[in-house]
N, C-alpha and C positions, 0 to 999 in steps of 0.2 A: 504494500500500500504506500504509494509515493506522495499522495496528496496530504501535506502536513496538517491542515485544518481538519480534514475528515478523519485522519488518523488520531489526532488529539481527542476528537469527540468520541471516537470508538474506544480509545483507551480510557477516557473518563467514564464512559458507560460501564465498562468492565470493572473499573475500580470502585464504582458505586454499589456493586453487589457486596453483601456482607461476608467477605472471605479475603484471604491473603493470596496474592497471585505471584508465583515464581516468575522472575524476569524472563526465563527461557520460554515459559508458556505464553506470556504476553507477546514475546518476539515471534513465536510460531503463529499465533492467532493473527497478528498484524503483518506478518510476512516481512519483518525487518530484523536488524541485528539487535542484540541486547544493549549495545552501545547507544543505538537510536532510542531504545526504550528509556535508558537513563537520561538522555537529553530531553525527551518528551516529558518525563516526570518533572524535570527541573522547570520546563515551561509551564506545566500545570501549577507548580508551587508559586511561580512568579505571578500567575493569575489569581492566586489566593486560595487554591485548593490544598488542604493539608494532607499531603501524601507522605505516609510513614514508610521508611525502608528498614528491613531487618538484615542483619549481617549473615553471611554464610556463603557457601558455594553457589547456591541458587539466587540469593538476593531477592527476598520477597517484598511485595509492595501492597499497601492497603490504604484506603482513604479513611481518615479518622475525623472526629469532631474537632472543629476549630473555634476560634473566637467569634467568627461571623458566619452567616449563612451564605455560602457561595451558590451560583446558579447550578441547577440540576439538569441532567440530561436524561430524558425519558424515552423509552421505546414506545411503539404504538400501543401495545397492550397496557403499559403502565399509564400512559396519558389518558386513555379511555377510562381506565379504572378510577383514576383520581378525579376526572371530570364528573363521572357519574356520582362518586361519593360526595363531591362538593355540591352538586345540584341537590342531592338529598339533604345535605347539611344546610343549604340555603333555605329549604322549605320547612324543615322540622328538626333542626339541629339540637344537640345538647345545649342547655341553657348557657348563653354567654358567647357562643362561637358563631352564631348565624351571620353577623356582619363580616367577620373575618372570612367565612366561607364564600360570601359573595365577592369580596375583594380578590381573593385567590382565584375564584372561578372566572372573574372578568379578565384577569391577567392571562390565565391559561387559554381561554377560548379565543382571545385576541390572536394568538399565534398558532392555534390548532389547525392543521390542514383540513380542507373541506371534507375529505373522505373520512376523517376521524370525527368531525362534528356530526356527520350523518350517522355514524355508528353510535355516538353518544345519544343523539336524539332518538334513534331506534330503540336503544335499551331503555331509555326513560319512558317512552310511550308504551313499551311492552311490560312494564312493571307497575304494580299498584302498592302504595305505601299506606300504612295505617296512620292517619293524621287526625287533627282536631275536627270535630264535626260541625264547624261553623261555616263550611262551604267556601272559605276564603282561600282558594287555590290560585297560585301564581306561577306563570311560566318563568323558569329561571332566566330565560333570555331577557325578559323584561327587567329583572333585577340587575343583570350584568350590564345591560345597556345604560341603565340609570347610574350604576356605580362608576362606569367608565366616564360618563359625561360629568359626573360630580368631581371625579379625580382629575380630569383634564380641564376643568373650568370651561365647559362647553355648553352652550344653550341647548335646551331640549324641548321638543314638541311632542305632544301626545293627546289622545282623546281621553276624556274623563267623564265618568258617569257619577253624578251626585247621588246622595242618599235617596232623594225623591225620584230618581230615574232620569233626571234631566241630563242631556248630553252636551258637552262643550269641547272646544279645542283649546289647549293651553300652550303658552310659550313661557318657559321658566328658566331661571338660573338655579340649577340643582345644587343644594348645599350638602346634604347628608341623608343616607338611608338609615332608618331606625327600626329595629325589631322590638316590639313590646306588646304585651297582652295577646300573644299568639298571632299578631299581624305585623305586616311591614308598612312603614310610612315613609314618604319622601318629604323632607323639609326643603322648600324651595321658595325663591322670590318670583312671584307671578308678575311678569313684565306688563301685561295688559291691564292688570288690576292695581299695579304699583304698590304691592303689599306682599308680606310673607304669607304663605299658605302651607298647610299640612295636607298631603294627599294620601289616601289609602291606596296602596299599590295594587290591590286586587280589583280596584275600580279603574285602573289605567289600562289602555290598549294602544297598540301601534306607536310605541315610543321611538323616536329617532333623533340623534344628535344633528344639529343644524350646521355644525362646522364653525359657527361664530363663537369666539372666545369672550370671556368676561372676567372682570376683576372681582374677586369674592367680596361680598358685603359682610358687615358685622351682623352676627346673629342676634335678634332681639330677645328680651328676657322670656317672653311667652313661648317662643319656639325652642329656646334653650331648655325650658322646663321639660318639654316632651323628650328632647334629645338626651338630657342627663338622667331622666327618669328610667331609661332603658336598663340601667344598672341595678335598680331596686327590685326586691322580690315582688312578684305579682300578688294582688289580692282581689277578692270578689266584691263588687259594689252592687247592692240591691236597694233601689229607691222606689217608693210609691208616690205617684203624682195625683193630685186631685184635679185632673184635667183630662180631656180626651187624648188618645194616643197621637192623633194627627196634629193636634195643637202642640203637644210636647215635642214631637219630632221636628217641627218647624223651628222650635226654639233651641234645639241642641246643635252642637258643632258636628260637622260631617264625619269626624272620626269615631263618634260614639255609636253604639248599636241602636237600632230602632226599638222604641218601647213596645211592650205587648199589652193589649187592652185587658183590663180587669172588668170593666163595664163601659157603658156609653160615656161615663163622666170620670173615669179613673183608669190608670195604666201603671205598669211596672217596668222600670228600666233596670236592666241587669248587664253588667259588663266587667271585664277584668282591667285593672289599672296598675301601673307602677308609679304613677304621679303621687306627689305628696298629698296627704288627705286634706290639708288646708286649701291647696289649689283646687281639688275636686269639689270641695264645699263651695268655694267661690264660683266655680263654673256652673254648678247646679243652681246657685242663687241667682246667677245672671239670667236664667230663663224667665225670671219674674213670676214664676208659678209656685203654688204651695206644694211642698213635698215632705215625705217622712222617710228617714233613713232606717232601713231594716238591717243592713250590715254593710261594713263592719262597725264595731263599736267606736273605733277611733274616728271614723268619719262623722258619726253622730256627735262626738265630743267636739270635733273641729267645727261642725255647723253651729253648735252651741256657743263656742268662742266667737265665731264670726257674728252671730246674732247679738251677742253682748256688746261687741265693739261697735256695731252699727247703731244699737240702741243708745249707747253712750255718746256716739257722735251726733245723734239727733236730739240729745238732751232728754231722752225718755227715762 
């Protein structure tokens, strides 16, 4: 093998397997001399790959853990396996790694050959995973498109379906994807509305980057609250409103679930949250409708504190 770059990649692929390779075996596989193997090992070291050599007649080599993560070389089967695993992780990963799964998947799919992308898609469509029963299924390609646009500071267009079913087209500057409460959200600056918005990703379709770059804006406090809330443990919120479900739904933000009717004049709102209970109490109070907290107890206490502060502010 006379092509030096191709030979280095092949050598790196061999060394990344968990074993020690005698110099003579590497030379035989690459059809070069052991002296060339020694030179190629030095080139890999210069590139940041920690290749360890053992003394002896054969002179073994193996790749060891270093201080930094060097680039990996994957064969076709390994690339497909990792992409499938990352797609699964993006949809219903172990708590705390969903966002990292999407970032890694975006990087991998950007360089994945079309023949391998087709294999990944075929495997994904032929398998069924046990997921949450809320119906919020998301195409991983939607997540990777958004993640790439956010990372590259590139404006994004997409179709969006609001909670009431209304369809619209959006042009945004994507800031960050957040996984919380079993769902994905995109925090972005909506250019046509000149304001920050939080979009449920399962309501997004046909996202595509426009190619236009933007300078990142400073994230406001309310959007930051949702972003930082992703690291908190989730808890269940159950609230009963003394108002029809349609009226309550109109007063709620788009990221909350739709309330369920209890009667013609009452409904129940139930959802998972990682937001601070004080913020949830404020958001519920902003509906302007009477409600009673059923759970958790901490939210009822927060609502009481909020009511006390408002009463004192009004001089009551």
